[in-house]
C-alpha positions in Angstrom: -47.3 53.4 -22.2 -49.3 51.8 -25.0 -46.7 52.9 -27.5 -43.9 51.6 -25.3 -45.5 48.2 -24.9 -46.0 48.1 -28.7 -42.4 48.9 -29.3 -41.2 46.3 -26.9 -43.4 43.6 -28.5 -42.2 44.6 -31.9 -38.6 44.5 -30.6 -39.1 41.0 -29.2 -40.5 39.7 -32.6 -37.7 41.4 -34.5 -35.0 39.9 -32.3 -36.5 36.5 -32.5 -36.2 36.7 -36.3 -32.4 37.3 -35.9 -31.4 34.5 -33.4 -27.7 34.7 -34.2 -27.5 38.4 -33.5 -29.8 38.2 -30.4 -27.9 35.3 -28.7 -24.6 37.1 -29.3 -25.8 40.4 -27.9 -27.6 38.9 -24.9 -24.7 36.7 -23.9 -22.3 39.6 -24.3 -24.3 41.7 -21.9 -24.9 38.8 -19.6 -21.2 38.3 -19.2 -20.6 42.0 -18.4 -23.6 42.3 -16.0 -23.0 38.9 -14.4 -19.3 39.7 -13.7 -20.2 43.1 -12.4 -22.9 41.7 -10.1 -20.5 39.0 -8.8 -17.8 41.4 -7.9 -20.2 44.0 -6.5 -21.7 41.4 -4.2 -18.3 40.9 -2.6 -17.6 44.7 -2.4 -21.1 45.4 -0.9 -20.7 42.6 1.7 -17.2 43.5 2.7 -16.8 47.3 2.2 -20.3 48.9 2.0 -22.5 46.9 4.3 -22.5 48.0 7.9 -21.2 45.7 10.6 -24.0 43.7 12.3 -24.0 45.9 15.4 -26.2 48.9 16.4 -24.7 52.2 15.4 -21.7 50.4 14.0 -20.3 53.6 12.5 -19.3 54.8 16.0 -17.3 51.6 16.9 -13.6 52.1 16.9 -10.6 49.8 17.2 -7.8 50.9 19.6 -4.3 49.6 19.0 -1.2 50.3 21.0 2.0 51.3 19.2 5.6 52.0 20.2 8.5 53.5 18.2 10.3 50.9 16.1 7.8 48.2 16.9 6.6 47.9 13.3 3.0 48.7 14.2 0.7 47.2 16.8 -2.6 45.5 17.3 -3.0 44.4 20.9 -2.3 46.1 24.2 -1.6 45.0 27.8 -4.6 45.0 30.1 -3.1 47.9 32.0 -3.5 50.1 28.9 -7.1 49.2 28.6 -7.6 50.2 32.2 -6.0 53.5 31.5 -8.1 54.1 28.4 -11.3 53.4 30.5 -10.8 56.7 32.2 -11.4 58.6 28.9 -15.1 58.7 29.7 -15.7 62.0 27.9 -15.0 60.3 24.6 -16.6 56.9 24.9 -20.0 55.5 25.7 -18.3 52.2 26.4 -15.0 50.4 26.0 -14.2 46.7 26.1 -11.2 44.4 26.0 -11.0 40.8 24.7 -8.2 38.3 24.2 -8.1 35.2 22.1 -6.9 31.8 23.3 -6.8 28.5 21.6 -7.9 26.1 24.3 -8.2 22.3 24.4 -11.7 21.0 25.1 -11.8 17.7 26.8 -14.5 15.6 28.4 -16.9 15.7 25.4 -15.4 13.0 23.1 -11.9 13.3 21.6 -9.9 16.3 22.6 -10.3 19.2 20.3 -9.0 22.7 20.1 -11.6 25.5 20.2 -11.2 29.3 19.9 -12.2 31.0 23.1 -12.2 34.8 23.7 -11.9 36.1 27.3 -13.8 39.4 27.4 -14.8 42.1 29.8 -18.4 42.3 30.9 -18.8 45.4 28.7 -18.1 43.4 25.6 -21.6 42.2 24.7 -23.3 45.4 25.9 -21.0 47.5 23.7 -21.8 45.4 20.7 -25.5 45.6 21.4 -26.3 41.9 21.8 -28.6 40.1 24.2 -28.5 36.4 25.4 -30.4 33.8 23.5 -30.6 31.7 26.7 -29.3 32.4 30.2 -27.1 35.5 30.7 -24.1 37.1 29.4 -21.0 38.3 31.3 -21.5 40.6 34.3 -19.3 43.0 36.3 -18.7 40.3 38.9 -17.1 38.2 36.2 -14.5 40.9 35.7 -13.0 40.5 39.2 -9.6 38.8 39.1 -10.0 35.3 40.5 -13.7 35.1 39.9 -15.2 31.7 39.0 -14.7 30.7 35.4 -17.8 31.1 33.4 -18.5 30.7 29.6 -21.0 31.9 27.1 -21.4 29.6 24.1 -21.9 30.6 20.5 -25.2 29.4 19.0 -23.3 27.2 16.5 -21.2 25.5 19.3 -24.3 25.0 21.5 -26.1 23.3 18.6 -23.2 21.1 17.6 -22.1 20.0 21.1 -25.3 20.1 23.1 -27.9 19.6 20.4 -29.6 22.9 21.3 -30.5 21.6 24.8 -31.7 24.6 27.0 -30.5 22.6 30.1 -26.9 23.2 29.0 -27.1 26.3 31.1 -25.4 25.5 34.4 -23.4 22.5 33.1 -19.6 22.5 33.0 -17.1 22.6 30.2 -13.5 21.7 30.6 -11.0 23.9 28.7 -7.3 23.3 29.3 -8.3 21.2 32.4 -10.1 24.2 33.9 -13.8 23.7 34.5 -16.1 26.6 33.2 -19.7 26.9 34.1 -22.0 27.6 31.1 -24.0 30.7 32.0 -25.5 31.7 28.6 -25.9 31.2 24.8 -25.2 34.0 22.4 -27.9 34.7 19.7 -27.5 33.0 16.3 -26.7 36.3 14.5 -23.8 37.2 16.8 -20.4 36.0 15.8 -17.6 38.3 16.8 -14.8 37.8 16.6 -15.6 35.5 13.7 -13.4 32.7 15.1 -15.1 32.7 18.6 -17.0 29.6 19.7 -16.8 30.4 23.4 -16.5 33.6 25.4 -15.2 33.4 28.9 -14.8 36.0 31.7 -11.7 38.0 31.9 -11.5 37.7 35.7 -10.7 34.0 35.4 -8.3 34.6 32.5 -6.2 37.0 34.7 -6.1 34.8 37.8 -2.9 33.4 39.2 0.7 33.8 38.1 -0.2 32.9 34.5 -2.9 35.5 34.5 -0.5 38.2 35.8 1.8 37.4 32.9 -1.1 37.6 30.4 -2.1 41.0 31.8 1.3 42.5 31.1 1.6 41.1 27.6 0.3 42.8 24.5 -2.5 40.4 24.3 -5.8 42.3 24.4 -7.8 43.8 21.6 -9.8 46.9 22.5 -13.0 48.2 21.0 -14.9 51.3 22.0 -18.0 53.2 21.0 -17.6 57.0 20.4 -20.1 59.3 22.0 -22.4 60.9 19.3 -20.8 64.3 19.7 -17.2 63.2 19.7 -15.1 62.8 16.6 -12.3 60.3 16.0 -9.7 63.0 16.3 -11.1 64.3 19.6 -11.1 60.8 21.0 -7.5 60.3 19.8 -6.4 63.5 21.7 -8.1 62.4 24.9 -6.5 58.9 24.8 -3.1 60.4 24.1 -3.5 62.6 27.2 -4.5 59.9 29.6 -1.8 57.6 28.2 0.9 60.1 28.8 -0.4 60.9 32.3 -0.1 57.1 33.1 3.6 56.9 32.1 4.8 58.0 35.6 2.6 55.5 37.5 3.2 52.6 35.0 6.8 52.7 33.7 6.2 49.6 31.5 3.7 51.7 29.5 6.3 54.5 29.0 6.4 55.4 25.3 3.3 53.5 24.4 0.5 55.4 22.7 -3.0 54.5 21.4 -3.9 54.5 17.7 -7.7 54.8 16.9 -9.4 53.7 13.7 -13.0 52.8 12.7 -13.6 49.2 13.5 -15.0 48.5 10.0 -12.0 50.1 8.4 -9.7 48.0 10.5 -11.4 44.7 9.7 -11.5 45.3 5.9 -8.5 47.5 5.4 -6.3 44.8 4.0 -8.7 43.9 1.2 -10.2 47.4 0.4 -7.7 48.3 -2.4 -7.8 44.9 -4.0 -11.6 44.8 -4.1 -11.8 48.3 -5.5 -9.3 47.4 -8.3 -11.5 44.4 -9.2 -14.6 46.5 -9.2 -12.9 49.0 -11.5 -11.7 46.2 -13.8 -15.1 44.6 -14.0 -16.6 48.1 -14.8 -14.2 48.3 -17.7 -15.4 44.9 -18.8 -19.0 46.0 -18.7 -18.2 49.1 -20.8 -16.5 46.8 -23.4 -19.6 44.6 -23.4 -21.8 47.7 -23.9 -19.6 49.0 -26.8 -19.7 45.5 -28.3 -23.5 45.3 -28.3 -23.7 48.9 -29.5 -21.5 47.9 -32.5 -23.8 45.0 -33.2 -26.9 47.2 -32.9 -25.3 49.8 -35.1 -24.5 47.2 -37.8 -28.1 45.9 -37.5 -29.4 49.5 -37.7 -27.4 50.3 -40.9 -28.9 47.1 -42.5 -32.3 48.4 -41.5 -31.9 51.9 -42.8 -34.3 51.3 -45.6 -37.0 50.2 -43.2 -36.4 53.2 -41.0 -36.4 55.6 -44.0 -39.8 54.2 -45.0 -41.1 54.7 -41.4 -39.9 58.4 -41.5 -41.4 58.9 -45.0 -44.7 57.6 -43.7 -44.7 60.2 -40.9 -42.8 58.7 -38.0 -40.9 61.3 -36.0 -37.2 61.0 -35.1 -38.0 60.4 -31.5 -40.4 57.6 -32.5 -37.7 55.8 -34.5 -35.1 56.3 -31.7 -37.4 54.8 -29.2 -37.9 51.8 -31.4 -34.2 51.2 -31.5 -33.9 51.8 -27.8 -36.6 49.2 -27.2 -34.5 46.6 -28.9 -31.5 47.6 -26.8 -33.7 47.5 -23.7 -35.0 43.9 -24.5 -31.4 42.7 -25.1 -30.2 44.4 -21.8 -33.1 43.1 -19.7 -32.6 39.5 -21.0 -28.8 39.8 -20.5 -29.3 41.3 -17.1 -31.6 38.5 -16.0 -29.1 35.9 -17.2 -26.2 37.8 -15.6 -28.0 37.8 -12.2 -28.7 34.1 -12.5 -25.0 33.6 -13.3 -24.0 35.6 -10.3 -26.1 33.4 -8.0 -23.7 30.6 -9.0 -20.5 32.6 -9.3 -20.7 34.5 -6.0 -20.3 31.4 -3.8 -17.6 30.2 -6.2 -15.7 33.5 -5.8 -16.1 33.5 -2.0 -14.8 29.9 -1.9 -11.9 30.9 -4.1 -11.0 33.9 -2.0 -11.3 31.8 1.2 -9.5 33.5 4.1 -8.7 36.5 2.0 -12.1 38.0 2.8 -13.0 39.1 6.4 -15.1 36.5 8.2 -17.4 39.2 9.5 -18.6 39.9 6.0 -22.0 38.7 4.8 -21.7 38.2 1.0 -24.6 37.3 -1.3 -27.0 38.5 -3.9 -29.1 40.6 -1.7 -31.4 43.6 -2.3 -28.7 46.2 -2.6 -26.8 43.9 -5.1 -30.0 43.4 -7.1 -30.6 47.1 -7.1 -27.1 47.6 -8.5 -27.7 44.9 -11.1 -30.9 46.6 -12.2 -29.0 49.9 -12.5 -26.2 48.3 -14.4 -28.8 46.7 -16.8 -30.6 50.0 -17.3 -27.2 51.8 -17.9 -26.1 49.0 -20.3 -29.3 49.3 -22.3 -28.9 53.0 -22.6 -25.2 52.9 -23.4 -25.6 50.1 -26.0 -28.6 51.7 -27.6 -28.0 55.5 -27.6 -25.5 55.5 -30.5 -27.5 53.3 -32.8 -30.6 55.3 -31.9 -28.9 58.6 -32.9 -27.6 57.0 -36.1 -31.0 55.7 -37.0 -32.5 59.2 -37.1 -29.4 61.0 -38.4 -29.7 60.3 -42.1 -32.5 61.8 -44.2 -34.9 59.2 -45.6 -34.3 60.1 -49.2 -30.6 59.6 -48.9 -31.1 56.3 -47.1 -33.4 55.0 -49.8 -31.0 55.9 -52.5 -28.1 54.3 -50.6 -30.1 51.1 -50.2 -30.7 51.0 -53.9 -27.1 51.6 -54.7 -25.8 49.2 -52.0 -23.0 51.5 -51.0 -23.4 51.5 -47.2 -20.1 50.5 -45.5 -20.1 49.9 -41.9 -16.3 49.9 -41.5 -16.4 53.5 -42.8 -19.0 54.5 -40.3 -17.4 56.7 -37.8 -19.6 55.6 -34.9 -18.8 52.0 -35.4 -15.1 52.8 -35.7 -15.2 54.8 -32.5 -16.8 51.9 -30.7 -14.1 49.5 -31.9 -11.4 51.9 -30.8 -13.0 52.2 -27.4 -13.2 48.4 -27.0 -9.5 48.0 -27.9 -8.4 50.8 -25.6 -10.3 49.5 -22.6 -9.1 45.9 -23.4 -5.5 47.1 -23.4 -5.9 48.7 -19.9 -7.2 45.4 -18.6 -4.6 43.3 -20.4 -1.8 45.4 -19.2 -3.0 45.2 -15.6 -3.4 41.4 -15.8 0.0 41.1 -17.4 1.7 43.1 -14.6 0.1 41.0 -11.9 0.9 37.8 -13.7 4.6 38.8 -14.1 4.7 39.9 -10.5 3.1 36.6 -9.4 5.6 34.6 -11.4 8.5 36.5 -9.8 7.1 35.6 -6.3 6.8 32.0 -7.3 10.4 31.9 -8.5 11.6 33.7 -5.4 14.0 31.9 -3.0 12.3 32.1 0.4 15.5 31.3 2.1 14.6 27.7 3.0 13.8 24.5 1.1 10.2 23.6 1.5 10.1 20.6 -0.7 9.9 17.2 1.1 9.2 18.9 4.4 6.1 18.2 6.6 5.1 20.4 9.5 2.7 19.9 12.3 1.6 22.6 14.7 0.1 22.3 18.2 -0.4 24.4 21.3 0.4 22.6 24.6 -2.3 23.0 27.2 -1.0 25.7 29.5 -2.3 24.2 32.7 -0.4 20.9 32.2 2.7 22.4 30.6 2.9 25.6 32.8 6.6 25.2 33.6 9.6 25.0 31.3 10.7 21.5 32.5 7.5 19.8 31.4 7.6 21.5 28.0 11.2 20.5 27.6 10.3 16.9 28.3 7.5 17.0 25.7 9.8 18.5 23.1 12.4 15.8 23.7 9.9 13.0 23.5 8.3 14.5 20.3 11.7 14.8 18.6 12.6 11.2 19.5 9.2 9.9 18.2 9.3 11.7 14.9 12.9 10.8 14.2 12.0 7.2 14.4 9.3 7.4 11.7 10.2 5.6 8.4 11.6 7.8 5.6 12.6 10.6 8.0 15.9 12.3 7.0 15.9 15.2 9.5 13.6 16.4 12.2 13.4 19.5 14.4 11.2 21.2 16.9 10.7 25.0 16.9 8.5 27.7 18.4 8.2 29.5 15.1 8.8 28.8 11.4 8.9 31.0 8.3 5.6 32.3 6.9 3.7 31.1 10.0 3.9 33.8 12.6 6.1 33.8 15.6 7.4 36.0 18.4 8.7 39.5 17.9 11.0 41.3 20.3 12.8 44.6 20.9 16.6 44.4 20.6 19.4 46.2 22.3 23.2 45.9 22.2 24.8 46.2 25.7 27.0 49.2 25.9 25.6 50.9 22.9 23.7 54.1 23.5 21.7 54.1 20.3 20.1 50.6 21.0 16.7 52.1 21.4 16.6 52.9 17.6 17.3 49.3 16.5 14.6 47.5 14.6 12.7 44.7 16.3 13.5 41.1 15.5 11.6 37.9 15.0 12.7 35.2 17.5 12.3 31.5 17.8 13.5 28.7 20.0 14.8 25.8 17.8 16.4 22.4 18.2 19.9 21.9 16.9 18.9 20.3 13.6 16.4 23.1 12.7 18.6 24.8 10.1 19.6 21.5 8.4 15.9 20.3 8.3 14.7 23.5 6.6 17.8 23.8 4.4 18.8 27.2 5.8 22.5 27.7 5.0 24.9 28.2 8.0 27.2 31.0 6.8 29.7 31.1 9.7 30.2 30.0 13.3 28.2 27.1 14.7 24.5 26.5 15.4 24.9 23.8 18.1 23.2 26.0 20.7 23.7 26.2 24.4 23.0 28.2 27.5 23.0 31.9 26.9 23.9 31.6 23.2 21.9 32.6 20.1 22.2 32.4 16.3 21.2 35.3 14.1 20.6 35.7 10.4 22.3 38.0 7.9 19.5 40.6 8.2 20.2 40.9 12.0 23.9 41.1 11.4 23.4 44.0 8.9 20.9 45.7 11.2 22.8 45.4 14.5 26.4 45.0 13.6 26.9 46.8 10.3 30.4 46.3 8.9 31.4 44.2 11.9 31.6 40.4 12.7 28.8 39.6 15.1 30.3 36.3 16.3 31.2 36.5 20.0 29.2 39.8 20.4 26.5 40.1 23.1 22.8 40.9 22.2 19.8 41.5 24.4 16.2 40.7 23.6 12.8 40.5 25.3 14.1 43.2 27.6 15.7 40.8 30.1 17.6 38.2 28.1 21.2 38.5 27.0 23.2 36.0 25.0 26.4 35.6 23.0 26.1 35.2 19.2 27.7 31.9 18.1 26.6 31.7 14.5 25.1 33.5 11.4 22.6 31.8 9.0 20.9 32.8 5.8 17.9 35.1 5.7 14.3 33.7 5.5 11.1 35.4 4.5 8.7 35.7 7.4 5.6 37.8 7.1 5.2 37.3 3.4 7.2 36.4 0.3 7.0 40.0 -1.0 8.5 41.5 2.2 12.3 41.7 2.7 13.6 39.2 5.2 13.5 40.7 8.7 16.1 40.2 11.5 15.9 36.9 13.2 17.2 35.6 16.5 17.3 31.9 17.2 17.9 30.5 20.7 18.3 27.0 21.9 15.1 25.0 22.4 16.4 24.0 25.9 16.6 27.7 26.9 13.0 28.4 26.1 10.9 25.3 25.4 7.8 26.6 23.6 4.1 26.3 24.3 3.5 26.7 20.5 5.2 23.7 19.0 6.1 23.3 15.3 7.3 19.8 14.5 9.3 19.6 11.3 10.3 16.5 9.3 12.3 16.2 6.1 11.5 13.0 4.2 13.0 11.2 1.3 9.6 10.4 -0.2 6.2 12.0 -0.8 5.6 14.5 2.1 1.9 13.9 2.0 2.4 10.3 2.9 4.1 11.3 6.2 1.4 13.6 7.4 -0.7 10.9 9.1 2.2 9.1 10.7 3.5 12.5 12.1 0.1 13.3 13.4 -0.3 9.9 15.1 3.2 10.0 16.6 2.5 13.4 18.3 -0.9 12.3 19.5 0.6 9.2 21.0 2.7 11.4 23.3 -0.3 13.3 24.7 -3.8 12.6 23.3 -5.1 15.7 25.1 -2.9 18.0 23.0 -4.7 18.0 19.6 -2.8 18.7 16.4 -4.0 22.0 15.0 -2.6 21.6 11.5 -0.4 19.1 9.7 0.7 19.1 6.1 3.5 19.8 3.6 5.4 23.0 4.2 5.0 23.8 0.6 1.3 24.4 1.3 2.3 27.3 3.6 4.0 28.9 0.6 0.9 28.4 -1.5 -1.1 30.0 1.3 1.3 32.9 1.4 0.6 33.5 -2.3 -3.2 33.2 -2.0 -3.9 37.0 -2.2 -1.7 37.5 -5.2 -3.1 34.4 -6.9 -6.7 35.6 -6.4 -6.2 39.1 -7.8 -4.1 37.8 -10.7 -6.6 35.1 -11.6 -9.6 37.5 -11.4 -8.0 40.3 -13.4 -6.7 37.7 -15.9 -10.2 36.3 -16.4 -11.6 39.8 -17.0 -8.8 40.7 -19.4 -9.4 37.5 -21.3 -13.1 38.2 -21.6 -12.3 41.8 -22.7 -10.0 40.5 -25.4 -12.6 38.0 -26.6 -15.3 40.7 -26.7 -13.0 43.1 -28.6 -12.1 40.4 -31.1 -15.7 39.5 -31.5 -16.7 43.1 -32.0 -14.0 43.7 -34.6 -14.9 40.5 -36.4 -18.6 41.3 -36.5 -18.0 44.8 -37.9 -15.6 43.5 -40.5 -17.9 40.7 -41.5 -20.9 43.1 -41.8 -18.7 45.5 -43.8 -17.8 42.7 -46.3 -21.5 41.8 -46.6 -22.5 45.4 -47.2 -19.6 46.1 -49.7 -20.2 43.0 -51.8 -20.9 45.2 -54.9 -17.9 47.4 -54.3 -15.6 44.4 -53.9 -17.0 42.9 -57.0 -16.3 46.0 -59.0 -12.8 46.2 -57.7 -12.2 42.5 -58.6 -13.7 43.1 -62.1 -11.4 46.1 -62.6 -8.3 43.9 -61.9 -7.8 44.1 -58.1 -6.0 41.1 -56.8 -6.7 39.1 -53.7 -3.9 40.8 -51.7 -5.4 44.2 -52.6 -8.8 43.1 -51.1 -7.1 41.6 -48.1 -5.1 44.8 -47.5 -8.3 46.9 -47.9 -10.2 45.0 -45.1 -7.3 44.1 -42.8 -5.7 47.6 -43.1 -8.8 49.3 -42.0 -9.2 47.0 -39.0 -5.5 47.4 -38.0 -5.7 51.1 -38.3 -8.6 51.2 -35.8 -6.6 48.9 -33.5 -3.6 51.2 -33.6 -5.7 54.2 -32.6 -7.2 52.1 -29.8 -3.7 50.9 -28.7 -2.5 54.5 -28.5 -5.5 55.7 -26.4 -5.3 52.5 -24.3 -1.6 53.1 -23.5 -2.5 56.6 -22.2 -5.2 55.0 -20.0 -2.8 52.3 -18.8 -0.3 55.0 -17.7 -2.9 56.3 -15.3 -4.7 53.0 -14.5 -1.8 50.9 -13.6 -0.5 53.3 -10.9 -3.2 51.8 -8.6 -1.5 48.4 -8.9 1.8 49.6 -7.7 1.3 48.2 -4.1 0.4 44.8 -5.5 3.5 44.4 -7.7 6.7 42.7 -6.7 9.9 43.7 -8.6 7.7 44.9 -11.6 7.2 48.5 -12.6 3.7 49.8 -13.4 4.8 50.5 -17.0 6.8 47.4 -17.6 8.0 47.6 -21.3 7.8 43.8 -21.8 4.3 43.5 -20.6 3.1 46.5 -22.7 4.9 45.2 -25.7 3.4 41.7 -25.4 -0.1 43.1 -24.8 0.2 45.3 -27.9 1.4 42.4 -30.0 -1.4 40.2 -28.7 -4.1 42.8 -29.5 -2.6 43.4 -32.9 -2.5 39.7 -33.7 -6.1 39.3 -32.5 -7.2 42.2 -34.7 -5.3 40.7 -37.6 -7.1 37.3 -37.2 -10.5 38.9 -36.6 -10.1 41.0 -39.8 -8.5 38.3 -41.9 -11.4 35.8 -41.7 -14.0 38.2 -43.2 -11.3 39.6 -45.6 -10.5 36.0 -46.8 -14.2 35.5 -47.5 -14.2 38.8 -49.4 -11.5 37.6 -51.8 -13.7 34.8 -52.9 -16.4 37.1 -54.2 -17.2 36.4 -57.9 -17.4 39.8 -59.6 -20.2 38.7 -62.0 -22.2 37.1 -59.2 -21.9 40.3 -57.1 -22.9 42.6 -60.0 -25.9 40.4 -61.0 -27.1 40.5 -57.4 -27.2 44.2 -57.5 
């Protein structure tokens, strides 16, 4: 320990005498360790950390799926009741359904997210009340008195943390709920919930009966300790099939089980792992860069090391001295990297926004700090092991003679060359990945979504169901809203719809009357729209008319291809939602729906008068700046009914920006890592070339004295650098062939081995290497032969 402390003190003094080298090496490792810590903080919080529930590994999500439905997520309450009978597999099972309700009576009307849950919900997730009580079995009875449990955040913001809030009432959609309890501060599931209400009140009355038969409930269960996921799946399949005879509406519907954690983070898992792999490559490049610097420094100090060996120091002693320098650099860089991560983690979380699950708790915690310490230790070893081996490799006599002759040449050192090759190869893998994502992102940006978003403003709101329970009242509201927004100054077109592109909507099974194979038809998105909808959004009308009317619909080209291949759909009958039939009067252009990268799905548009929506989208096309119309549109809708708050209002182009958020995030992050890798590789190459020129001053002087011209010296230095880069490019291309395969699911109309991207990356690396080698080479050409020889 005394020897180790002595070596560390000596390493600190030695590094302080070389501030340029020390700052460069420390900042290089700080960049690598800081970036790794930042990304790992997100990975740990999202993928590795357990959900904040007891025995969270046994919690499973249960979906309901049907053939040709395109997947599933929710289930009717009847399915939940059937699944409750699988008591051999579960310790508990709970259902919950989200509802965006209007809160009135406590200042201006506002929309709050409420979740109606069964009494087993809180017990299943292992939580206890902060004040009052949670839901009980009596609250599950259909028609039971409406009660509410408040989130701790909502209780503090709306009641000031007053314990006497228990027993007071809360008005949601004109229904009065009695507050019975407060959830603890650390309980927030689902992440959007601010109020939990009882399912008995949610299922009461005609509206509740409709809710019970819709696919509107999420279901979570806890596996018994001795039951596997596969066994539970088998049990649920059995009870579901047995229920088909008693409940024909469930016929063909089957459950699909998955771990709750996997379900919540499944959409971001691949992207985060790719970022973690990319930042690991960046850390390796940083380590190789620092190893190159230490190696160059070690070669310059070979005379000192030779004297130490000649005076009796063993090889292990010399190696530890070099590793001590590497450890000091790594520890300092690691400390700076962690400090940088404390700032960059919140910035990354803010940048990611809604792309990360709300249930995640992301920060620089103990597991992240442990990883940072491990990365620092590994970086210190990786950066120091090669210089330590080289420091003890050469016999002291040869080192002393070489020092006297001044013939040491770093660029000819195979260890330094190997490190440069490794940096270039790793940088190429990162640059190719970033280039592929960038080209894919640009293709998405240039993609025609099927509608014209510029100069369009959209406002969305949900009509309170209690006051707009019947179609006539919703029809009146839609007519008044359309009249009001058409009267706004600068409005060219206006429309009301129940769904718009890239913003969700309804999905329905489709059948063609008289066609036996109708059950195999794909599902369609459907929306109720006003007559001017297509003109407002710039969706082309291809044939027929879109005026709308009773028992008529308009479809898009995707629906025409799917349901009437090779035939004219105009005048044909189509059925949707199981009970509705209509005649097709027009065909319009396709629009992207779920995402810009997904092919346009089939769409069915019916008249707004046929099905006036609860979920209203008000669209306005303006001749001026769309942002200037947001406030007037908001105020016009609020003037019709101040108890129907506007959920969201803004330019439609913002929706396209939101649809590109995931691609933008991964492209930006990988691009930053690739740029840092390119800078590190260039710095490493420049440093090695510059050190080589300094060490070969006598050799260059002799060459110039013997008649070598400037171009010969330039070719000597630059040629060596380019040859190393070519080897690195070759190895990097082989790595890119393997590495870019994981990006395939993130690419749009771009192949993993796109020749243009690979070519541009190769040219960029070669140009960078040329510049990094040229600057020291140019300095070498200015060496005066006589000055160089006299110096020796």
